[in-house]
Every structure is written in C-alpha cells, then in structure tokens.
Steps between C-alpha positions, in 0.01 A plus 500: 500500500635574166682806404268793452497655161573860529328717244665818389309774334686611191506864414457611147822632353446811291615460141842636418492845352648525154827694483447864456589610152690820462342746259655504155747785488417781263755719329364844424689699237439826324498530123814708525683200648417299189585754230853541371444876479301724736132528423521875425756433229270244339218756515727753327575255220130419468424871468761539226359200318156658487585869445843531333365492144244774555721698738871461407596735781407226746840341429641767730376280784801275447764760597265623774506149647872547563500845661153534656334162564269641770372764258427231240301300757284795595450590135384147418257499793314784332486329159308210354756225453423206268493159671834330542562198281513238774608222266810690388614657828837352606509337843772449756617147442629440851169613653291287266717198572450536877125542462481197273672288765258633760203404281636150430546435872133567566530859613290787382613816330305822538554794268423834659437783259321831483315386188352153539466451127872533443582268790256234380642519148851461638389202712341337197817546301712337771260203523523487879239416763470869546233727637493876515546679830397861475663583831779330685662592828830337416648447155777257414826641367651281231858505369576693185669358194876533489651767281681350202770672300434244232155653454663842464733371229210330324291818508785697339497246213874486429436248220328782309823700504616290206284720275722796586799331332363671187687808623821333378365451145605843360868483606519134399359562153728805465803270560622691805632183658827641637359826643504418871358835614200451273423157642548624858262790446247268337533266798402788733212572266395137530500527879289815492253339261472189716424706811237700314349184350469340846317808628265472201436131574416578863262775392343270241435230760331749732283652227396164354470320832131413464548362149813308602319341796258340254775394260594129504876566538547868586310458828807322641722807461623656828273806487168343394559213744571739789853371562629860523350787703316745278642814661851359466441452128369856469812634672722288276369650175629860553820366658583301186410793276725741692790255487445447128501875435819544703687233302374631165574864568837453670659219299334504157369834377208736472373379163488144629314622807237653272466168315469320833232746611315434173508128574357559847232735371396252232494215751290704742253593227482136400429382855239767570287501186668389174501135608119512489472636144510230229793531255630811679648271763689305233641815339607629843685176580675524163601858570651403834728253323602758239579752777762257628685522168484880508619508862788267417605729217490805728697322774775386262491813282422280201256621232212257455406454136142511382551153355567362846201683646276376218612140545463523878152650470355218290702229674376593847154583369471134408614397850256742667213361293613148584484580871138613469412206276630247751321676784165502318521136396624379838237686700231370269613142552508559877160663533259656255424777749862583567563545129288814496690641796842502337699812433346757267178303476622250239265215422563155367356607164790747464756220497488458121558873445795497742643192332483659155648832613782329689611283209475797263729701731746210494532514121522880497788489752684249281435716193644810670808297594542385141478857373760610756752246373499675160564851635821702490534487880554125486780523244664769714485306828553139387780336305275220379152653480352206307555279804227696678242344270517193723349697790168551321398132472602437861288790629207391285532139618513597868194725487293255298603225740375682811172574323481134408551405865245756614244356260558160662470639853866453592587867559488682832379856556834670428677402175822674605522292817418192294792578267742525793411143607461345155807325361405556138455872563840524668666315211336732245608810697859371525504419128381852412772650719769288333372596155522871587858453625593302191353768271707759686818304417590378846546138391704563187790702364 
C-alpha cells in the first residue's frame, strides 16, 4: 500500500491589526501666554486709545498701573473697553517659535480664552492649525523672552542726545573757550537734559504706542514691539526725571532748572495733544530746539542774543517742517490709508504747502544770519568779521541740499539724525566751526 496522504485542516489566520496610532498631542495655551504684556495692560491701552481725547483725565491710568494694578483691573471690568487691535499686539517670540515648531511637526495648538472672538483672531494671525478651546483643564506654560539691556538702551534713544549739544552753542559763540568751570557746568547741564529727554522719549512711546505699532519702522522699537515690560517703562519715567532734576538743581542752577522744566512741559504738551494739531506741532518742535539755546545760556551764564534766537527759530522751523514733509510723503508711498493717520492729521495734499513753508524758512534763516554779520556785536566779538560771510552760503547750501534729498525720497524721518550720519553734513558743520574760529582770530596774529 502506498503512503496515505494525510489531510490537515488549515485554520484561518486573522489579519494583522494595524499599529495603534497615538493621538496627536495638543498644546493648550492661554492668550496671556502669547502676549508680550498681560492682557489687562493691553485692555488699559485700548481704553486710552478710545477715550483719551474726550477724557484727558484718563491718562491718570498710566501712573495707577504702577501703584494699584488690581484697582485698574476692577475699574476696567466696569467699563466698556474698545476691542484690542489684534494685528498690532506684540507677542512673545519664544512662545510663538515653540508653537510654530509644534504646528510644523503635525501637532495641534489650542488657544483657550475667555472671549472666543479674541482667541480666534489671534489664531488667525498666527496662521496655525489652531482651534479655540473655551475651557481647558491644563494649560501649557511657555518660556518668556529674555530681558535685554540693549533694548533698554535703545528705548532711551542715546543717539538723540546729540541734539542737546546745542547747549554748548552760547559759550562757544561767546568765545569762552578757556573757561573750564563754564564748560564743566554746561556738561552737567547736558547730562540733565539727556536724562530728561530720555524720559520724554519713553513717555512718547507709551502715548503713541497704537500709532507706532502701525508705523512701518517705529513698530520695531522696544516699547511698541513689547521687548520691554510696560510697568518697568512706567517706573523708569519718574526715575529719570528725578535724577535729571537732582543734577540740574545741584550742579547747574535754578534758572537752568526752570528752563529744563519748560522743555519737559512743552514736550509733555506736544505728546498729549499738540502733536495732533496741524502746524501747532511744528511750532512746538521749533520751540523745543530754541529752549536748548536758552538753557545753554542759563547754564553757562552767557546772554543769548536775539539774533541767535531768531536764526535758530527759522533754521529749526525748516527742519521741523522737513520732518513732517518726509513723514507725509513716505506714509503716502507706503499706504494711502496710513497717510491719513499720520501725526496731526496731515494729508498728502499738504505736502506742497509744507515744502513751500520749509524752503521759505531756509531763506529767512540765512537772511537773519546775513543781517547779524553787519551788526555791532560782530565787530566787538570778532577780529575779522567779514570772514563770517562764508557761513551764510554754507548754511544755505546744507539746508537746500537736505530738501533736495527729501524731494527725491532719500531722507529719513529725522533730519538731525540724518546730518549726524551724512558726510557732507559733517564737512559743512566742521567748515562752519573753522570759519567762526578764523573770524575770532585764532588762526592768525
């Protein structure tokens, strides 16, 4: 017999189960973890944006934020606060970077907020795969941005201190070159002015924060970008003012302190309301430059002639008009809508008027300088008064040149800062200084 074939009944093997996929992790964050500043501070700024013009007393909320933040929160809860400008609110860069990496790796990001509309708007701005979670049991805690002293120095704007060198103009033009005590006192005056000016710049950035956040370049400043804590900035303003007053009162004199207080009062008025009034803002900026000459004369005990004040008034009036002209033209070229939101409500149609007024002020300043050369004071102070005639053409050339550059779109927002970086401007300034010294007889017998 042959071998018997043995049949085996095969059992069906169940199909292999696919590997179990782990659920996609979800990171749930609150809006406060995304914002550079706490949400209640943003609500305070939004309230000031909507009510400060009709109710100027609402600016008192800023000092209240320093001493009584809980009281400010409760006060805001009982008021109607305008919506926060989501597009301009600064975010914490480290937190956004982590969430972006989470979204790129396939994870989900949930934004938990008390107001779904604000959370959805924030999610849309971030362009994440984000949904809104009204309630979350556990919220992620993200790292905060590192504190940077470089941001502090940038917020103080030390490059703007160069404008305060005008304090040395009265003793220089009075030929008090060898009076060391005068120059030392004026140096202390310079320090006090710089401290006060930095406090003014901090206050200006806080007051104009909503406008600066929409500005093409100013939005990168430390305060509008959220690089510095808002309460720290508010504490820094009175600290700088107190230090400035101490230096002025102890090392310079009372009359200089009054001039310094006038500068601060004018700057505060400019930041609060004069910057929004056409033409008044230009006259206020001009006055702030002229105050520097007066303060320098008080610090050095040097009488300031009316000729110098007249020349300075029209000279810096031209520069103040130029600043507004460049701003109007630049904002118009950037966006037609932004042009109507510039300072003092200037429109692009006002550019021709500003151009005409600025050039006219340039010629008037040169005319005042020419009249001064023919006065008795010049013959009394200078050995070679006719040499001073060379200053007039140089001043006229420099001012017409910066207007020429502005007309061609090659001027930045601040003509003074442009002059400090422009080689031609530095050569012209050095040439004028040498001419003054030569007229005084320092290069001859």
